[in-house]
C-alpha positions as CSV (number, residue, x, y, z in Angstrom):
1,X,-34.4,79.7,-28.3
2,X,-35.5,76.9,-25.6
3,X,-37.9,74.3,-26.4
4,X,-40.6,75.3,-23.2
5,X,-43.3,72.7,-22.4
6,X,-46.3,72.9,-20.8
7,X,-47.1,69.7,-19.2
8,X,-51.3,69.0,-17.8
9,X,-52.3,66.0,-17.9
10,X,-55.9,64.2,-16.0
11,X,-55.4,61.3,-13.9
12,X,-55.7,57.9,-16.1
13,X,-58.0,56.2,-13.8
14,X,-57.6,53.3,-11.9
15,X,-53.5,53.5,-13.2
16,X,-51.6,56.8,-12.8
17,X,-52.3,59.5,-10.8
18,X,-51.8,62.7,-12.7
19,X,-49.0,64.1,-11.0
20,X,-47.4,60.3,-12.0
21,X,-48.2,61.0,-15.5
22,X,-46.9,64.8,-15.2
23,X,-43.4,62.6,-14.2
24,X,-43.6,60.3,-17.0
25,X,-44.3,62.6,-19.7
26,X,-41.4,64.5,-18.4
27,X,-39.7,61.9,-19.0
28,X,-40.4,61.1,-22.7
29,X,-39.6,65.2,-23.3
30,X,-35.9,64.6,-21.4
31,X,-35.1,61.3,-23.7
32,X,-35.3,63.7,-26.3
33,X,-35.2,67.4,-25.3
34,X,-32.8,67.3,-22.3
35,X,-32.5,70.9,-22.2
36,X,-35.9,71.8,-22.7
37,X,-38.3,73.9,-20.1
38,X,-40.7,71.7,-18.6
39,X,-43.4,73.3,-16.0
40,X,-45.9,70.3,-14.8
41,X,-49.1,70.5,-13.8
42,X,-51.2,67.9,-12.3
43,X,-54.4,68.3,-13.4
44,X,-58.3,67.2,-12.1
45,X,-62.0,68.4,-13.1
46,X,-63.9,67.5,-9.9
47,X,-63.6,63.8,-10.8
48,X,-60.9,60.6,-9.0
49,X,-57.6,62.8,-9.1
50,X,-58.7,66.5,-8.0
51,X,-57.9,66.1,-4.1
52,X,-54.0,65.0,-5.7
53,X,-53.5,67.6,-8.3
54,X,-54.1,70.0,-5.2
55,X,-51.9,69.2,-3.0
56,X,-49.1,68.1,-5.1
57,X,-49.8,72.4,-6.5
58,X,-49.9,73.1,-2.4
59,X,-47.4,70.8,-1.7
60,X,-49.5,70.0,1.5
61,X,-50.3,66.8,2.4
62,X,-52.1,63.8,3.0
63,X,-53.9,62.2,5.9
64,X,-55.7,58.7,5.0
65,X,-58.6,57.3,7.5
66,X,-60.5,54.0,7.2
67,X,-64.3,54.9,5.7
68,X,-67.3,52.9,4.4
69,X,-67.0,52.4,0.2
70,X,-70.1,52.4,-1.3
71,X,-71.1,48.5,-1.0
72,X,-70.7,49.2,2.9
73,X,-66.7,47.7,3.2
74,X,-64.2,49.1,5.3
75,X,-62.1,51.1,2.2
76,X,-58.9,53.3,3.1
77,X,-59.7,57.0,1.7
78,X,-57.1,60.6,1.7
79,X,-57.9,63.8,1.7
80,X,-55.5,66.4,1.7
81,X,-54.3,69.5,3.5
82,X,-52.8,72.8,2.7
83,X,-49.4,73.3,4.2
84,X,-51.0,75.8,6.3
85,X,-53.9,73.8,7.3
86,X,-56.2,75.9,7.0
87,X,-57.7,74.2,3.6
88,X,-58.8,70.6,3.0
89,X,-59.8,69.3,-0.5
90,X,-61.5,65.7,-0.7
91,X,-62.6,63.3,-3.5
92,X,-66.0,61.9,-3.3
93,X,-65.0,59.6,-5.9
94,X,-62.1,58.1,-3.4
95,X,-65.1,57.2,-1.1
96,X,-67.9,56.5,-3.2
97,X,-66.4,55.8,-6.6
98,X,-66.6,53.6,-9.2
99,X,-63.6,52.3,-9.1
100,X,-64.2,51.3,-5.5
101,X,-66.6,49.0,-7.2
102,X,-66.4,45.2,-9.5
103,X,-68.3,46.2,-12.4
104,X,-70.6,42.7,-11.5
105,X,-70.4,44.2,-8.1
106,X,-72.9,47.5,-8.8
107,X,-76.2,48.1,-7.3
108,X,-77.0,51.6,-7.6
109,X,-79.9,50.7,-5.1
110,X,-78.4,50.0,-2.4
111,X,-74.7,52.1,-2.5
112,X,-74.3,54.8,-0.2
113,X,-72.5,58.1,0.2
114,X,-72.0,57.4,4.0
115,X,-68.4,56.7,3.3
116,X,-68.3,60.4,1.4
117,X,-69.6,62.0,4.9
118,X,-67.3,60.5,7.0
119,X,-64.5,61.1,4.6
120,X,-65.8,65.1,5.0
121,X,-65.8,64.9,8.4
122,X,-63.0,63.7,9.0
123,X,-61.8,66.8,7.2
124,X,-63.8,69.0,9.5
125,X,-62.4,67.2,12.4
126,X,-58.8,68.4,11.0
127,X,-59.7,71.6,11.9
128,X,-60.0,72.9,8.8
129,X,-61.8,76.6,7.7
130,X,-62.5,75.7,4.1
131,X,-63.2,72.4,2.2
132,X,-62.7,71.8,-1.8
133,X,-65.0,68.9,-2.3
134,X,-65.0,67.6,-5.4
135,X,-67.1,64.6,-6.8
136,X,-67.0,63.6,-10.1
137,X,-67.1,59.0,-10.7
138,X,-69.4,58.5,-8.3
139,X,-70.9,54.7,-7.6
140,X,-74.0,56.3,-6.5
141,X,-77.5,57.4,-6.8
142,X,-78.4,58.1,-3.0
143,X,-79.1,61.9,-3.5
144,X,-76.5,62.3,-1.2
145,X,-78.5,61.0,2.1
146,X,-75.6,58.7,2.9
147,X,-73.7,61.7,3.4
148,X,-75.8,63.4,5.2
149,X,-76.5,60.6,8.1
150,X,-72.8,60.3,8.2
151,X,-72.6,64.1,9.2
152,X,-75.3,63.8,11.7
153,X,-78.6,64.0,9.5
154,X,-81.2,61.9,10.7
155,X,-83.1,60.7,8.2
156,X,-86.3,59.1,9.5
157,X,-89.5,57.1,8.4
158,X,-93.0,57.3,9.8
159,X,-91.9,55.4,12.5
160,X,-89.3,57.5,13.8
161,X,-86.4,55.4,12.7
162,X,-83.6,55.5,10.6
163,X,-84.1,55.2,7.0
164,X,-81.5,52.8,5.1
165,X,-78.6,53.4,3.8
166,X,-78.8,53.2,0.0
167,X,-81.2,54.5,-2.7
168,X,-84.2,52.7,-1.8
169,X,-84.3,53.8,1.4
170,X,-84.9,57.0,0.4
171,X,-88.6,55.8,-0.2
172,X,-89.1,55.3,3.4
173,X,-88.1,58.9,4.6
174,X,-90.6,61.2,6.4
175,X,-88.8,63.6,8.4
176,X,-85.6,65.2,9.4
177,X,-83.7,65.2,12.7
178,X,-81.0,68.4,12.3
179,X,-79.7,68.2,16.4
180,X,-77.0,65.7,15.7
181,X,-75.3,67.9,12.8
182,X,-71.8,68.2,13.1
183,X,-71.0,71.2,14.6
184,X,-68.3,72.7,12.5
185,X,-70.2,72.3,9.0
186,X,-71.6,76.2,9.9
187,X,-67.9,77.1,10.8
188,X,-66.2,76.0,7.4
189,X,-66.9,77.4,3.7
190,X,-67.7,74.3,1.1
191,X,-66.6,74.6,-2.5
192,X,-67.8,71.7,-4.4
193,X,-65.7,71.0,-7.7
194,X,-68.2,70.4,-10.3
195,X,-68.9,69.7,-14.1
196,X,-71.8,68.5,-14.2
197,X,-75.1,70.7,-14.9
198,X,-77.1,68.2,-14.7
199,X,-80.6,69.0,-12.2
200,X,-81.5,66.1,-9.9
201,X,-84.5,65.2,-11.7
202,X,-86.0,63.8,-15.2
203,X,-84.2,62.4,-18.5
204,X,-81.5,64.8,-18.3
205,X,-81.2,63.6,-14.6
206,X,-79.0,62.0,-12.6
207,X,-80.7,58.5,-12.9
208,X,-81.8,58.4,-16.7
209,X,-78.1,60.4,-17.1
210,X,-76.1,58.6,-15.3
211,X,-77.4,55.4,-14.4
212,X,-76.6,53.1,-16.6
213,X,-73.1,53.6,-15.8
214,X,-73.5,52.3,-12.0
215,X,-75.0,49.7,-13.1
216,X,-78.9,50.9,-13.4
217,X,-80.8,48.5,-16.1
218,X,-84.2,49.5,-17.3
219,X,-86.2,48.4,-15.3
220,X,-84.2,49.9,-12.2
221,X,-83.8,53.7,-13.5
222,X,-87.8,54.5,-13.0
223,X,-86.9,53.6,-9.4
224,X,-83.8,55.1,-8.6
225,X,-85.9,58.5,-10.1
226,X,-88.6,57.9,-7.9
227,X,-86.7,57.7,-4.7
228,X,-84.2,60.4,-5.4
229,X,-88.5,62.6,-6.2
230,X,-89.6,61.5,-2.6
231,X,-85.8,62.4,-1.0
232,X,-86.2,65.6,-2.9
233,X,-89.9,66.7,-1.7
234,X,-88.8,65.6,1.6
235,X,-85.9,67.9,1.7
236,X,-87.9,70.9,0.2
237,X,-90.5,70.6,2.6
238,X,-87.3,70.4,5.5
239,X,-86.5,73.6,4.3
240,X,-89.4,75.1,2.3
241,X,-87.4,75.9,-1.2
242,X,-86.5,73.9,-3.9
243,X,-83.6,73.4,-5.5
244,X,-84.1,69.6,-7.7
245,X,-84.1,72.0,-10.6
246,X,-80.3,73.9,-9.7
247,X,-77.3,73.2,-12.2
248,X,-75.5,70.7,-10.7
249,X,-78.1,69.0,-8.6
250,X,-77.9,65.8,-10.4
251,X,-74.1,65.4,-10.4
252,X,-72.9,62.5,-7.9
253,X,-75.8,60.6,-7.9
254,X,-77.7,63.7,-6.8
255,X,-75.1,64.7,-4.1
256,X,-75.3,68.2,-5.7
257,X,-78.7,67.8,-4.7
258,X,-77.8,67.8,-0.9
259,X,-75.1,70.2,-1.1
260,X,-76.7,73.1,-2.3
261,X,-79.7,72.8,-0.1
262,X,-78.9,71.6,3.4
263,X,-75.1,71.7,2.8
264,X,-75.1,75.4,1.6
265,X,-72.6,74.3,-0.2
266,X,-71.4,76.1,-3.9
267,X,-70.9,74.4,-7.4
268,X,-67.9,76.0,-9.4
269,X,-66.3,74.7,-12.3
270,X,-64.1,71.7,-11.4
271,X,-61.6,73.2,-14.3
272,X,-61.8,76.3,-13.9
273,X,-60.8,76.2,-10.0
274,X,-58.4,73.6,-10.6
275,X,-56.6,75.5,-12.8
276,X,-56.6,78.2,-10.6
277,X,-54.8,76.7,-7.5
278,X,-52.0,75.1,-9.8
279,X,-51.7,78.9,-11.4
280,X,-52.3,76.6,-14.8
281,X,-54.4,78.9,-16.5
282,X,-51.9,81.6,-15.6
283,X,-49.0,79.6,-17.0
284,X,-50.9,79.2,-20.5
285,X,-52.2,82.6,-20.7
286,X,-48.3,83.8,-20.6
287,X,-48.3,82.7,-24.5
288,X,-44.7,81.5,-24.0
289,X,-44.8,78.1,-24.9
290,X,-44.2,76.5,-27.8
291,X,-46.1,72.6,-26.9
292,X,-48.8,71.9,-24.2
293,X,-49.4,68.5,-23.3
294,X,-52.2,66.9,-21.8
295,X,-54.1,63.1,-21.3
296,X,-56.4,61.5,-19.8
297,X,-57.3,57.5,-19.6
298,X,-60.0,58.0,-22.0
299,X,-60.9,60.0,-25.0
300,X,-65.1,59.5,-26.0
301,X,-67.8,61.5,-27.0
302,X,-68.3,62.7,-23.4
303,X,-65.0,64.5,-24.2
304,X,-66.7,67.3,-26.3
305,X,-69.0,68.0,-23.1
306,X,-66.9,70.6,-20.8
307,X,-64.5,67.8,-20.0
308,X,-60.8,68.3,-19.4
309,X,-59.8,67.9,-22.8
310,X,-62.1,70.2,-23.9
311,X,-61.3,72.9,-21.8
312,X,-57.7,72.5,-22.2
313,X,-57.7,72.8,-25.9
314,X,-60.2,76.2,-25.5
315,X,-57.7,77.9,-22.8
316,X,-54.6,77.0,-24.9
317,X,-56.9,78.8,-28.2
318,X,-56.7,82.2,-26.8
319,X,-52.9,82.0,-27.1
320,X,-52.5,79.6,-30.0
321,X,-50.6,77.3,-28.2
322,X,-50.5,74.0,-29.8
323,X,-52.1,71.3,-27.7
324,X,-51.3,67.4,-28.0
325,X,-53.0,64.5,-25.7
326,X,-51.7,61.6,-25.1
327,X,-54.8,58.8,-24.6
328,X,-55.1,55.3,-22.9
329,X,-58.3,54.7,-25.1
330,X,-60.3,56.3,-27.7
331,X,-63.7,55.4,-27.3
332,X,-66.0,55.3,-30.3
333,X,-65.3,57.5,-33.7
334,X,-62.4,59.5,-33.0
335,X,-63.4,61.3,-36.2
336,X,-66.1,62.2,-35.2
337,X,-64.9,63.8,-31.7
338,X,-65.0,67.7,-31.8
339,X,-62.2,69.3,-29.7
340,X,-61.6,73.0,-30.5
341,X,-57.6,73.8,-29.7
342,X,-56.7,69.9,-29.5
343,X,-54.3,70.0,-32.0
344,X,-53.6,65.6,-32.5
345,X,-54.4,63.0,-30.0
346,X,-52.7,60.1,-29.5
347,X,-53.2,56.6,-27.7
348,X,-50.0,55.3,-25.9
349,X,-51.0,51.6,-26.0
350,X,-48.2,50.0,-28.4
351,X,-50.5,47.2,-29.9
352,X,-53.4,44.4,-28.5
353,X,-53.5,43.7,-24.7
354,X,-55.4,42.8,-22.4
355,X,-56.5,45.4,-19.3
356,X,-54.7,45.0,-17.0
357,X,-51.8,45.4,-18.7
358,X,-52.2,48.4,-20.5
359,X,-52.9,49.6,-17.0
360,X,-50.2,48.4,-15.0
361,X,-47.5,49.5,-17.9
362,X,-49.3,53.0,-18.4
363,X,-46.3,55.0,-17.2
364,X,-43.9,53.6,-19.5
365,X,-46.4,53.7,-22.2
366,X,-47.3,57.3,-21.9
367,X,-43.0,57.9,-21.6
368,X,-42.2,55.6,-24.9
369,X,-45.7,57.5,-26.4
370,X,-44.2,60.9,-25.5
371,X,-40.7,60.2,-26.5
372,X,-41.5,58.9,-30.4
373,X,-43.5,62.1,-30.8
374,X,-41.2,64.3,-30.0
375,X,-38.7,62.6,-32.0
376,X,-41.6,62.4,-35.0
377,X,-41.5,66.6,-34.6
378,X,-38.1,66.8,-34.9
379,X,-36.6,68.2,-31.7
380,X,-34.3,64.5,-31.5
């Protein structure tokens, strides 16, 4: 019987896109089992790499534009288009993401999602009728205010002046002017890929849960929380409806709140959306594969909270397909991880090395580790 293997990795953030990981894994498989049937499905769950995974499945095209990065610097970013041009896809991370800012330069009070709005505007200008937006991996905590400003929303202070970009400027907001809002926003369907269900505010909200990874210390988090609370109050008074408690409102530093409220977007599971678009969901459910190979840059406690590895494991359990995960790093106590359906986890780095070397050699490390595991499994 011909060996049949599914390959469905996430991207290795800052190192390899999911299509590149697929290629590295397939090379490792064929070094041992050259006649194997290998079906590759680049994956993502709404974070970095969502656009690449979807465009790869579409066999579509990338459109590169220059936008404003989270700290105000010009930054190249790309959105993708389907072959017919009717659907666009973009990642918030490529415009306003953590990977665009050095750890020592993170400033959550000043970081703005303006570039995300510019990237969304570029997708609107393309003429797409539907837009898919992945919103994981943000460096911002401005509630999506910067995105709104880039789309033509005027966020004004008591003197009628535009408030400064960033979370700190939210405290000055008193009114919202929608006269210059991008005219095509009402003509498109906006689907948001998001696997975060946090509300906007509170101990489980954007600032307290995600603020620390964006550089917010214990002294800054309450300031961010107060700024988002004020922003939410003004927006909800403008609309006459409460959105701050909606699941996902706290995603991407509160960007989910603006998408749900002012942009009338629909939030849905990023994993489910990508799995459906790529055909991965249907492929797994056939139950016709001996192995499923997956992976991501890092496994940690969050991996068991609905992240890609846990979702793949649960899906594979339905057909009892064995899952092997290849990862760049295991953070914390690996023995404490609970990932039902994931049978084995292998780190790809062969020994002690710097992070720069590990990221630079990630493709070769993936291939070598897959080859070694295939031999250990007796396929040589």
